[in-house]
N, C-alpha and C positions, 0 to 999 in steps of 0.2 A: 776352614775346609776349603780345598781347592780342587777344581775340577781338572781332571787330566784326560787326555786321549792318548792311548797307546795304540800303535799300529803293530798288528801281529799278522804274519801272513797266513791267510786263509788257505786252508787245504782245498786245492781245486777238486771239484767233483769230476768223476770220470765222465767220459763222453758217452761211453756204453758199459754196462757190467752185467754180469750173470753168474750165477752159482748152482752147484749141483752137489748133493751129498750121495756118497757111496757107501753102504753099509757092509758089515762083515760078510754077509751072504754073497755079495757081489764078487768077493775075493779078486782073483787074477784079472777078470773081466773088467774092473774098474780101471785098469791101465789103458786098456784099448778104448774104452768108452770115454775117458777123460781126453785121450788124444782126439777122438772125433768130436767130443763137445769144444774143444778148443779151435779145430778147423772150422766148425760151423759158426762159432761165435766170431772169428776173424773174417769169415765170409760176409758176416751182417755189417763189417765195418764201413763200407761205402754208404751206408745209410746216415752214417754221422760224419763221416769224412769225405773229402773230395776224391781220395784215390783208394784203390783196392790195396791190400796188403800183399807184398810180394811174395810168392810162392816159397822162396828160401826162407823168409821171416817166419811164414806159417810153420813151415818144417822145424824150424829151429824152437819156435814157441810150443810145438808138440813134443819135441825132444825134452824141454825143461819141465812141462808138466809131467811128462812119463816119468822122468827120474824123481821128481818130488812125490808123485803119487806111489811110485814104486817103494819109496823109503817108508811112506805112511803105511801102505799095506803090509809090507814085510816087517817092520819094526814096531808096530803099535798094534794095539787092540781096540776094536770099536769103529765107528764110522769115521771116514775123513770127508772134508768138505774141500772143494775147489772153488776158488773165487777169481774171475777174470775181470780186470778193469782195464778198459782202453783209454789211454791218455793220448794227448796230441801226437807225440812222437814215440811213444812206448806202450808196452803191454805189462801191466803189474799182474803177476801171477802169485796167488796164495793158495797154500794148502794147510788146512787146520787139521789137527789130529788130536788124540787123547793122551799122548805122552808128553811128558814134561821135558825130558831130555833133547837136546839139540842135536841134529846130525853133525857129526864130526868128519871134516874133510881129512882124508889120509894123504900121505905125502906120495908124490909121483912115484909108481913102481910098475914099468912096463911089464915085469913078469907077473903081477897080480892079475888074476882072472876075476872080474867083476869088481864091485864096490868102488866104482869111479863116479857114482852118480853126483855127489856134491862137488867133486872136482870138475866135472863137465859143466855143471850149473855155474860155478865160479867163473870159469873159463869164458863162457858166451854171454853171460849177464852183465848188465851195468852194476847190479848191486844184488846182495842176498843178505838178508836179515832173519833173525828168529826171535819171536816176541812171544812172552808168556801170555796165556790166557787163562780164564778161570777154569776152563776144562782141559788144558793141556798146553798147546803151542800153535803159532802161526809161523810158517816159513813163508817168506816174500821174496820174490826175485822180479827185478825189473829188466825186461828185455828191449832194447831198442828196436823200433820198426823202420828206422832210417836206412835207406839202401846203401849209403856209404860205409855202413859198419857191417855189411853182411859178410864180407870176406876179412875183416880185420877187427876181431873182437878185443884184441889188446889195446886198440886205440879208442874204445869206448870212453866217453866222458864218464868221471867218477863223481 
């Protein structure tokens, strides 16, 4: 028998995290409430970081949350949960819902009205993933909070 030690990268704990559940009865109010929840969460960032999050990054985070919660409210049945995790230079946004089907990004079509949510999230975030859960799925997006990426989402590190 030999002793072996393996190094596995430990998942870093977020600096700050919070979640909220919106049930069916909340309906369309979930979208506005999730945007407000996101702004309040990022306003608390200076308690664990040395700087406040730039207004533009807060607005971008609210947009991403709005799009993900809109998908959950419109295309699934049951409650959805928003989980926000503040990392050193990014915000991880997760929306859990009860549907197993992943959101499908549609091709670019400037004539299409609506249904651009996933397209928007992909354009402004560093990453977007969908993970199955026992109750449905988790849609996870990572948004940079670094000011140099504010005007150039296509330059985000991948």
